Structure formats: structure tokens, C-alpha cells
VEXKE-253128 format. One record per residue: residue in three letters; residue number from 1; y, z, x of N, C-alpha, C in turn. Coordinates in Angstrom, 1 decimal, decimal comma, always signed. Layout:
% VEXKE-253128
@r=ALA&k=NUM&nnorth=Y&nup=Z&neast=X&canorth=Y&caup=Z&caeast=X&cnorth=Y&cup=Z&ceast=X
...
***
This chain:
% VEXKE-253128
@r=MET&k=1&nnorth=-112,6&nup=-13,4&neast=+209,8&canorth=-111,3&caup=-13,3&caeast=+210,3&cnorth=-110,7&cup=-12,0&ceast=+210,1
@r=THR&k=2&nnorth=-110,8&nup=-11,4&neast=+208,9&canorth=-110,2&caup=-10,1&caeast=+208,6&cnorth=-110,8&cup=-9,0&ceast=+209,5
@r=GLU&k=3&nnorth=-112,1&nup=-9,1&neast=+209,7&canorth=-112,8&caup=-8,1&caeast=+210,6&cnorth=-112,2&cup=-8,2&ceast=+212,0
@r=THR&k=4&nnorth=-112,0&nup=-9,4&neast=+212,5&canorth=-111,5&caup=-9,6&caeast=+213,8&cnorth=-110,1&cup=-9,1&ceast=+214,0
@r=LEU&k=5&nnorth=-109,3&nup=-9,4&neast=+213,0&canorth=-107,9&caup=-8,8&caeast=+213,0&cnorth=-107,9&cup=-7,3&ceast=+212,9
@r=GLN&k=6&nnorth=-108,7&nup=-6,8&neast=+212,1&canorth=-108,8&caup=-5,3&caeast=+212,0&cnorth=-109,2&cup=-4,7&ceast=+213,3
@r=HIS&k=7&nnorth=-110,2&nup=-5,3&neast=+213,9&canorth=-110,7&caup=-4,8&caeast=+215,2&cnorth=-109,5&cup=-4,9&ceast=+216,3
@r=LEU&k=8&nnorth=-108,8&nup=-6,0&neast=+216,3&canorth=-107,7&caup=-6,1&caeast=+217,2&cnorth=-106,6&cup=-5,1&ceast=+216,9
@r=GLU&k=9&nnorth=-106,3&nup=-4,9&neast=+215,7&canorth=-105,4&caup=-3,9&caeast=+215,3&cnorth=-105,8&cup=-2,5&ceast=+215,8
@r=SER&k=10&nnorth=-107,1&nup=-2,2&neast=+215,7&canorth=-107,6&caup=-0,9&caeast=+216,1&cnorth=-107,4&cup=-0,8&ceast=+217,7
@r=VAL&k=11&nnorth=-107,8&nup=-1,8&neast=+218,4&canorth=-107,6&caup=-1,8&caeast=+219,8&cnorth=-106,2&cup=-1,6&ceast=+220,2
@r=ILE&k=12&nnorth=-105,3&nup=-2,3&neast=+219,6&canorth=-103,8&caup=-2,2&caeast=+219,9&cnorth=-103,4&cup=-0,8&ceast=+219,6
@r=GLN&k=13&nnorth=-103,8&nup=-0,2&neast=+218,5&canorth=-103,4&caup=+1,2&caeast=+218,1&cnorth=-103,9&cup=+2,1&ceast=+219,2
@r=ASP&k=14&nnorth=-105,1&nup=+1,9&neast=+219,7&canorth=-105,7&caup=+2,7&caeast=+220,8&cnorth=-104,9&cup=+2,6&ceast=+222,0
@r=ARG&k=15&nnorth=-104,4&nup=+1,4&neast=+222,4&canorth=-103,6&caup=+1,2&caeast=+223,6&cnorth=-102,3&cup=+2,0&ceast=+223,4
@r=LYS&k=16&nnorth=-101,8&nup=+2,0&neast=+222,2&canorth=-100,5&caup=+2,7&caeast=+222,0&cnorth=-100,7&cup=+4,2&ceast=+222,1
@r=ALA&k=17&nnorth=-101,8&nup=+4,7&neast=+221,6&canorth=-102,0&caup=+6,2&caeast=+221,6&cnorth=-102,5&cup=+6,6&ceast=+223,0
@r=ASN&k=18&nnorth=-103,2&nup=+5,8&neast=+223,7&canorth=-103,9&caup=+6,2&caeast=+224,9&cnorth=-103,6&cup=+5,1&ceast=+226,0
@r=PRO&k=19&nnorth=-102,3&nup=+5,0&neast=+226,4&canorth=-101,9&caup=+4,0&caeast=+227,4&cnorth=-102,6&cup=+4,2&ceast=+228,8
@r=THR&k=20&nnorth=-102,9&nup=+3,1&neast=+229,4&canorth=-103,5&caup=+3,1&caeast=+230,7&cnorth=-102,6&cup=+2,1&ceast=+231,6
@r=PRO&k=21&nnorth=-102,5&nup=+2,4&neast=+232,9&canorth=-101,5&caup=+1,6&caeast=+233,7&cnorth=-101,9&cup=+0,1&ceast=+233,8
@r=ASP&k=22&nnorth=-103,1&nup=-0,2&neast=+233,6&canorth=-103,5&caup=-1,6&caeast=+233,7&cnorth=-103,6&cup=-2,4&ceast=+232,4
@r=SER&k=23&nnorth=-103,1&nup=-1,8&neast=+231,3&canorth=-103,1&caup=-2,4&caeast=+230,0&cnorth=-101,8&cup=-3,2&ceast=+229,7
@r=TYR&k=24&nnorth=-102,0&nup=-4,5&neast=+229,5&canorth=-100,8&caup=-5,3&caeast=+229,1&cnorth=-100,2&cup=-4,8&ceast=+227,8
@r=THR&k=25&nnorth=-101,1&nup=-4,4&neast=+226,9&canorth=-100,6&caup=-4,0&caeast=+225,6&cnorth=-99,8&cup=-2,7&ceast=+225,8
@r=ALA&k=26&nnorth=-100,3&nup=-1,7&neast=+226,5&canorth=-99,6&caup=-0,5&caeast=+226,8&cnorth=-98,3&cup=-0,8&ceast=+227,5
@r=SER&k=27&nnorth=-98,2&nup=-1,8&neast=+228,3&canorth=-96,9&caup=-2,1&caeast=+229,0&cnorth=-95,9&cup=-2,6&ceast=+228,0
@r=LEU&k=28&nnorth=-96,4&nup=-3,3&neast=+227,0&canorth=-95,4&caup=-3,8&caeast=+226,0&cnorth=-94,9&cup=-2,6&ceast=+225,2
@r=PHE&k=29&nnorth=-95,7&nup=-1,7&neast=+224,8&canorth=-95,3&caup=-0,5&caeast=+224,1&cnorth=-94,3&cup=+0,3&ceast=+224,9
@r=SER&k=30&nnorth=-94,6&nup=+0,4&neast=+226,2&canorth=-93,7&caup=+1,1&caeast=+227,1&cnorth=-92,3&cup=+0,4&ceast=+227,2
@r=ALA&k=31&nnorth=-92,3&nup=-0,9&neast=+227,2&canorth=-91,0&caup=-1,6&caeast=+227,3&cnorth=-90,2&cup=-1,5&ceast=+226,0
@r=GLY&k=32&nnorth=-90,8&nup=-1,2&neast=+224,9&canorth=-90,0&caup=-1,0&caeast=+223,7&cnorth=-89,9&cup=-2,2&ceast=+222,7
@r=ASN&k=33&nnorth=-89,2&nup=-1,9&neast=+221,6&canorth=-89,0&caup=-2,9&caeast=+220,6&cnorth=-88,4&cup=-4,2&ceast=+221,0
@r=ASN&k=34&nnorth=-87,3&nup=-4,1&neast=+221,8&canorth=-86,6&caup=-5,3&caeast=+222,2&cnorth=-87,6&cup=-6,3&ceast=+223,0
@r=ARG&k=35&nnorth=-88,3&nup=-5,7&neast=+223,9&canorth=-89,2&caup=-6,5&caeast=+224,7&cnorth=-90,4&cup=-7,1&ceast=+223,9
@r=ILE&k=36&nnorth=-90,9&nup=-6,3&neast=+223,0&canorth=-92,0&caup=-6,8&caeast=+222,1&cnorth=-91,4&cup=-7,9&ceast=+221,2
@r=ALA&k=37&nnorth=-90,3&nup=-7,7&neast=+220,6&canorth=-89,7&caup=-8,7&caeast=+219,8&cnorth=-89,4&cup=-10,0&ceast=+220,6
@r=GLN&k=38&nnorth=-88,9&nup=-9,8&neast=+221,8&canorth=-88,7&caup=-11,0&caeast=+222,7&cnorth=-90,0&cup=-11,8&ceast=+222,9
@r=LYS&k=39&nnorth=-91,0&nup=-11,1&neast=+223,2&canorth=-92,3&caup=-11,7&caeast=+223,5&cnorth=-92,8&cup=-12,4&ceast=+222,2
@r=LEU&k=40&nnorth=-92,6&nup=-11,8&neast=+221,0&canorth=-93,0&caup=-12,5&caeast=+219,8&cnorth=-92,2&cup=-13,8&ceast=+219,6
@r=GLY&k=41&nnorth=-90,9&nup=-13,7&neast=+219,9&canorth=-90,1&caup=-14,9&caeast=+219,8&cnorth=-90,5&cup=-16,0&ceast=+220,7
@r=GLU&k=42&nnorth=-90,9&nup=-15,6&neast=+222,0&canorth=-91,4&caup=-16,6&caeast=+222,9&cnorth=-92,7&cup=-17,2&ceast=+222,4
@r=GLU&k=43&nnorth=-93,5&nup=-16,4&neast=+221,9&canorth=-94,8&caup=-16,9&caeast=+221,4&cnorth=-94,6&cup=-17,9&ceast=+220,2
@r=ALA&k=44&nnorth=-93,7&nup=-17,5&neast=+219,3&canorth=-93,4&caup=-18,4&caeast=+218,2&cnorth=-92,9&cup=-19,8&ceast=+218,7
@r=THR&k=45&nnorth=-92,0&nup=-19,7&neast=+219,7&canorth=-91,5&caup=-21,0&caeast=+220,3&cnorth=-92,6&cup=-21,8&ceast=+220,9
@r=GLU&k=46&nnorth=-93,6&nup=-21,1&neast=+221,5&canorth=-94,7&caup=-21,8&caeast=+222,1&cnorth=-95,6&cup=-22,4&ceast=+221,1
@r=VAL&k=47&nnorth=-95,7&nup=-21,8&neast=+219,9&canorth=-96,5&caup=-22,4&caeast=+218,8&cnorth=-95,8&cup=-23,7&ceast=+218,4
@r=ILE&k=48&nnorth=-94,5&nup=-23,7&neast=+218,2&canorth=-93,8&caup=-24,8&caeast=+217,8&cnorth=-93,9&cup=-26,0&ceast=+218,8
@r=VAL&k=49&nnorth=-93,8&nup=-25,7&neast=+220,1&canorth=-93,9&caup=-26,7&caeast=+221,1&cnorth=-95,3&cup=-27,3&ceast=+221,1
@r=ALA&k=50&nnorth=-96,3&nup=-26,4&neast=+221,0&canorth=-97,7&caup=-26,9&caeast=+220,9&cnorth=-98,0&cup=-27,8&ceast=+219,7
@r=ALA&k=51&nnorth=-97,4&nup=-27,4&neast=+218,5&canorth=-97,6&caup=-28,1&caeast=+217,3&cnorth=-97,0&cup=-29,5&ceast=+217,4
@r=LEU&k=52&nnorth=-95,9&nup=-29,7&neast=+218,2&canorth=-95,2&caup=-30,9&caeast=+218,3&cnorth=-95,7&cup=-31,8&ceast=+219,4
@r=GLY&k=53&nnorth=-96,5&nup=-31,3&neast=+220,3&canorth=-96,9&caup=-32,2&caeast=+221,4&cnorth=-98,1&cup=-31,9&ceast=+222,2
@r=GLN&k=54&nnorth=-98,9&nup=-30,9&neast=+221,7&canorth=-100,1&caup=-30,5&caeast=+222,5&cnorth=-101,3&cup=-30,7&ceast=+221,6
@r=GLY&k=55&nnorth=-102,5&nup=-30,6&neast=+222,2&canorth=-103,7&caup=-30,8&caeast=+221,5&cnorth=-104,1&cup=-29,5&ceast=+220,7
@r=ARG&k=56&nnorth=-105,2&nup=-29,7&neast=+219,9&canorth=-105,7&caup=-28,7&caeast=+219,0&cnorth=-106,0&cup=-27,4&ceast=+219,7
@r=SER&k=57&nnorth=-106,7&nup=-27,5&neast=+220,9&canorth=-107,0&caup=-26,3&caeast=+221,7&cnorth=-105,8&cup=-25,5&ceast=+222,1
@r=ALA&k=58&nnorth=-104,8&nup=-26,2&neast=+222,6&canorth=-103,6&caup=-25,5&caeast=+223,0&cnorth=-102,9&cup=-24,8&ceast=+221,8
@r=GLN&k=59&nnorth=-102,9&nup=-25,6&neast=+220,6&canorth=-102,3&caup=-25,0&caeast=+219,4&cnorth=-103,0&cup=-23,8&ceast=+219,0
@r=ILE&k=60&nnorth=-104,3&nup=-23,8&neast=+219,0&canorth=-105,1&caup=-22,6&caeast=+218,6&cnorth=-104,8&cup=-21,4&ceast=+219,5
@r=ASN&k=61&nnorth=-104,8&nup=-21,7&neast=+220,8&canorth=-104,4&caup=-20,7&caeast=+221,8&cnorth=-103,1&cup=-20,1&ceast=+221,5
@r=GLU&k=62&nnorth=-102,1&nup=-20,9&neast=+221,2&canorth=-100,8&caup=-20,3&caeast=+221,0&cnorth=-100,7&cup=-19,5&ceast=+219,7
@r=PHE&k=63&nnorth=-101,4&nup=-20,0&neast=+218,7&canorth=-101,5&caup=-19,2&caeast=+217,4&cnorth=-102,2&cup=-17,8&ceast=+217,7
@r=ALA&k=64&nnorth=-103,2&nup=-17,8&neast=+218,5&canorth=-103,9&caup=-16,5&caeast=+218,8&cnorth=-102,9&cup=-15,6&ceast=+219,5
@r=ASP&k=65&nnorth=-102,1&nup=-16,1&neast=+220,5&canorth=-101,1&caup=-15,3&caeast=+221,2&cnorth=-100,0&cup=-14,8&ceast=+220,2
@r=LEU&k=66&nnorth=-99,6&nup=-15,6&neast=+219,2&canorth=-98,7&caup=-15,2&caeast=+218,2&cnorth=-99,2&cup=-14,1&ceast=+217,3
@r=PHE&k=67&nnorth=-100,5&nup=-14,3&neast=+216,9&canorth=-101,1&caup=-13,2&caeast=+216,1&cnorth=-101,1&cup=-11,9&ceast=+216,8
@r=TYR&k=68&nnorth=-101,6&nup=-12,0&neast=+218,1&canorth=-101,7&caup=-10,7&caeast=+218,9&cnorth=-100,3&cup=-10,1&ceast=+219,0
@r=HIS&k=69&nnorth=-99,3&nup=-10,8&neast=+219,4&canorth=-98,0&caup=-10,2&caeast=+219,6&cnorth=-97,4&cup=-9,7&ceast=+218,3
@r=THR&k=70&nnorth=-97,7&nup=-10,4&neast=+217,2&canorth=-97,3&caup=-9,9&caeast=+215,9&cnorth=-97,9&cup=-8,6&ceast=+215,6
@r=LEU&k=71&nnorth=-99,2&nup=-8,4&neast=+215,9&canorth=-99,8&caup=-7,1&caeast=+215,7&cnorth=-99,3&cup=-6,0&ceast=+216,5
@r=VAL&k=72&nnorth=-98,9&nup=-6,4&neast=+217,8&canorth=-98,3&caup=-5,4&caeast=+218,7&cnorth=-96,9&cup=-4,9&ceast=+218,1
@r=LEU&k=73&nnorth=-96,1&nup=-5,8&neast=+217,6&canorth=-94,8&caup=-5,4&caeast=+217,0&cnorth=-95,1&cup=-4,6&ceast=+215,8
@r=MET&k=74&nnorth=-96,0&nup=-5,0&neast=+215,0&canorth=-96,3&caup=-4,3&caeast=+213,7&cnorth=-96,7&cup=-2,8&ceast=+214,1
@r=ALA&k=75&nnorth=-97,6&nup=-2,7&neast=+215,1&canorth=-98,0&caup=-1,3&caeast=+215,5&cnorth=-96,8&cup=-0,5&ceast=+216,0
@r=GLN&k=76&nnorth=-95,9&nup=-1,2&neast=+216,7&canorth=-94,7&caup=-0,5&caeast=+217,2&cnorth=-93,9&cup=+0,0&ceast=+216,1
@r=LEU&k=77&nnorth=-93,9&nup=-0,7&neast=+215,0&canorth=-93,0&caup=-0,4&caeast=+213,8&cnorth=-93,8&cup=+0,4&ceast=+212,8
@r=ASP&k=78&nnorth=-95,1&nup=+0,8&neast=+213,1&canorth=-96,0&caup=+1,5&caeast=+212,2&cnorth=-96,2&cup=+0,7&ceast=+210,9
@r=ILE&k=79&nnorth=-96,4&nup=-0,6&neast=+211,0&canorth=-96,7&caup=-1,4&caeast=+209,9&cnorth=-98,2&cup=-1,9&ceast=+210,1
@r=SER&k=80&nnorth=-99,0&nup=-1,7&neast=+209,1&canorth=-100,4&caup=-2,0&caeast=+209,3&cnorth=-100,7&cup=-3,4&ceast=+208,6
@r=LEU&k=81&nnorth=-101,9&nup=-3,9&neast=+208,9&canorth=-102,4&caup=-5,1&caeast=+208,2&cnorth=-102,5&cup=-4,8&ceast=+206,7
@r=ASP&k=82&nnorth=-102,9&nup=-3,6&neast=+206,4&canorth=-103,0&caup=-3,3&caeast=+205,0&cnorth=-101,7&cup=-3,3&ceast=+204,3
@r=ASP&k=83&nnorth=-100,6&nup=-2,9&neast=+205,0&canorth=-99,3&caup=-2,9&caeast=+204,4&cnorth=-98,9&cup=-4,4&ceast=+204,1
@r=VAL&k=84&nnorth=-99,2&nup=-5,3&neast=+205,0&canorth=-98,8&caup=-6,7&caeast=+204,8&cnorth=-99,7&cup=-7,3&ceast=+203,7
@r=ARG&k=85&nnorth=-101,0&nup=-7,0&neast=+203,8&canorth=-101,9&caup=-7,5&caeast=+202,7&cnorth=-101,4&cup=-7,0&ceast=+201,3
@r=ALA&k=86&nnorth=-101,0&nup=-5,8&neast=+201,2&canorth=-100,5&caup=-5,3&caeast=+199,9&cnorth=-99,3&cup=-6,1&ceast=+199,5
@r=GLU&k=87&nnorth=-98,4&nup=-6,4&neast=+200,4&canorth=-97,2&caup=-7,1&caeast=+200,0&cnorth=-97,5&cup=-8,5&ceast=+199,6
@r=LEU&k=88&nnorth=-98,5&nup=-9,2&neast=+200,3&canorth=-98,9&caup=-10,5&caeast=+199,9&cnorth=-99,6&cup=-10,5&ceast=+198,6
@r=GLU&k=89&nnorth=-100,4&nup=-9,5&neast=+198,3&canorth=-101,0&caup=-9,4&caeast=+197,0&cnorth=-100,0&cup=-9,2&ceast=+195,9
@r=ARG&k=90&nnorth=-99,0&nup=-8,4&neast=+196,2&canorth=-97,9&caup=-8,2&caeast=+195,2&cnorth=-97,2&cup=-9,5&ceast=+194,9
@r=ARG&k=91&nnorth=-96,9&nup=-10,3&neast=+195,9&canorth=-96,2&caup=-11,5&caeast=+195,8&cnorth=-97,0&cup=-12,5&ceast=+195,0
@r=HIS&k=92&nnorth=-98,3&nup=-12,5&neast=+195,1&canorth=-99,1&caup=-13,5&caeast=+194,4&cnorth=-99,9&cup=-13,0&ceast=+193,2
@r=ARG&k=93&nnorth=-99,5&nup=-11,9&neast=+192,7&canorth=-100,1&caup=-11,3&caeast=+191,5&cnorth=-99,6&cup=-12,1&ceast=+190,3
@r=PRO&k=94&nnorth=-100,5&nup=-12,5&neast=+189,4&canorth=-100,1&caup=-13,2&caeast=+188,2&cnorth=-99,1&cup=-12,3&ceast=+187,4
@r=GLN&k=95&nnorth=-98,1&nup=-13,0&neast=+186,8&canorth=-97,1&caup=-12,2&caeast=+186,1&cnorth=-97,3&cup=-12,3&ceast=+184,6
***
């Protein structure tokens, strides 16, 4: 899973640095923070709807969309998976 997310993060970063007209990811970056955040909110709502009334396949699909849009917003804000990992480790470090 980690390798897959890191690869996706790399692809998203590449789309940000080297946008092409036919790239959905590049179009999100071009639209800016508000649009990316809006898409993330829509995807979160779709996860909730799927969790409450759809099958496992639809639920997995919606979670994948949520992960993708989360990574896009993170890239827009210059936050990496490593940044989030470090925060999670900090929170769960024995005291």
C-alpha cells in the first residue's frame, strides 16, 4: 500500500510540475485550492453515502477517489506523505 501511495504521490507531483491539457490532475491544480478542496469534500460525502447504502466494491471505489483527491490537495499545499507519516508517528509514540 505504501509503495502504491508513494507512486501516486509522485505521479501527482509530476502532473503539477509538468501539466498537460488532457490531464485531470493538472486541471485540478489549475483550478486552485478552492476547487481541489471542493472535490475532496464531494469525495468525502460520496464515501459516507457508499458506507451507508452501497456494496463493498462501491465503497472501495469511493475510498480510492478520496485518497487520490486527498493527495492532490496535499500536493497543492506542499504537504507530503512523509509529513503526514511523521505526524502520525509523533502522535503514537510511547510516552
